[in-house]
N, C-alpha and C positions, 0 to 999 in steps of 0.2 A: 226461449226465444220470445214467446208472447209476453212474458214478464218484462223483459228488456224493452220491448216495443211500448208497453204501457208506461214504463218509467220515462222513456224518451218523449212520448206524447204529453205527459204531464209537464215535463220540462219545457216543451214547446208552448203550453198554455202559460206557464210562468214567464217565459220569454216574451210572449205577446203582452202580458201585463206590464212587465218591466220596461219594455220598449215604448209601450203606450204612455206610461207614467213619465218616462224620460222625455218623450216628445211633447206631452202635455205641459210639462214644466218648462222645457226649453223654449217652447212657443206659447208662453202663457197668454199672450195677447190673442193668438189664434184660438186657444181653448176658450177663453172668456168671450171672444168674439163669436164663436160658434154657438155657445150657450146664449149669448145676448141676442143673436139673430133669430134663434129659435123662440126665446121667451117674448121678444118684441113682436113676433108674428109679422114683421115688416117685409118679408120676402115674398109675399103674395098679396094680391089685390084685396083690400078691405081688412086684411088681418090686423094691421096696427090699430084699427078702430074698434076691434073686438074688446069686450070688457075683460077678457083673460089676459090680453097682451100687457107685458110689463117690461120696463127697462130698468127696474130697481136694481141698483148695484149689489145689494145684499143677496138678492135672489140669484143673480148671475154668479156671484162668488160662491154661494152655497151649491149651485149646480156644478161648477167647475171643481170644487173641492170634493163633492160627491163622486165625481168621475175618478179623480186622482186617488182618493181614499180607497174606493172599492177595487180599482185596478191594483193598487199596492197590496191590499189585503189578499186579493186573489193570488197574486204572484207569490207572496210570502207563504201562504197556505200550500200552494202547489209546490214550491221549492222544498218546504219542510216535508210534505207528503212524499215527494219524489225521493228525498233522502231516506225517509223511513222505508219506502218500498225497496230502495237499493239495499239497505241493511237486511231486509227480510226476503230478498230475492231467492235465496237458496233454501229457505225454510219451508214448512208445510203450508198448505192452502189456507188454513185458519190464520196463521201469522201474517201471510201476505195480504189476506183480505183485511185484517185489522190495520195493516200499514197503509192501506189506501184511503183511510178515513179523511185525513186532512187534505189529501190531493183532490178527492171528490168534493170536499167542502169548498176548496178553492175554485173548482169549476162551477159549483153552484153560485158562489158569490159573483163570478164573472157573468154568468147567465142572468142573475138577479139585476146586476148593474145595467146590462144591455137591454133586457126586457123592460124593467121598470123605468129606466132612464130614457131610453129611446122610443120604445113602443108605447108604453103607458103614458109617460109625461110628455115627451116631445111630439109624438105622432098623434096620440088621442087627445090630450089636453090642449096642447098648443098647435094642433092641426098641421103638423109639419108635412103631412101627405099632400097638402095643397100647394106646397112650395116647389116650383120647378127648379129653383136654385139649389135647395138643400136636400130634396127628397132622395135622390139617388146617392149622393155623397154620404149622407148620414144614415138614412134608414136601410139602404141596401147593404152597406158595410156592417151595420149593427146586426142585421138579420143573418148575414153570412158568418160573422164571428160567433153569434149565438148558436147557429146550427152546427158549426164545426166543433165548438167546445162541448155542445150537448152530445154530439156523436162520440167524441173522445171520452166523455164521462161515461156514456153507456158501455163503450168497449172496455174501459178501465174497470168499471164496476162489475163486469161479467165475472162469474164464479170461476176460480182457477182450480183445476184438478190437482 
């Protein structure tokens, strides 16, 4: 039962990544708009005048591609890992533990994207915490996703008897 739950939780992380990529690409203007609003620092008083603020299209494109690439990578790793876990579900503990590797790597990539992209770059460098417009929408959801994926990774990574 626990092995099945672990597989389903990894599939849910993959689904989060796939749906995120789908929505980011389907609404590319919204994706680049959110990155641009963050990097321009224009959503809070005095931000646009800061030396770090930029509306450089190359930086905005790089940020949007960073999000899509890492969500895609996370989803692919999680799907592959879930499949390997499915194949190993009836095996011994060592085989199932080995099968978790790519799934846990997929969770780690998702956490890396959320933490480095939103907390380190957006929040710390571009001071998104100062924006009443974007703070809750971007940072709260990134923190929520990061926390849930982290908890899933801890549960999945637990040793199986």
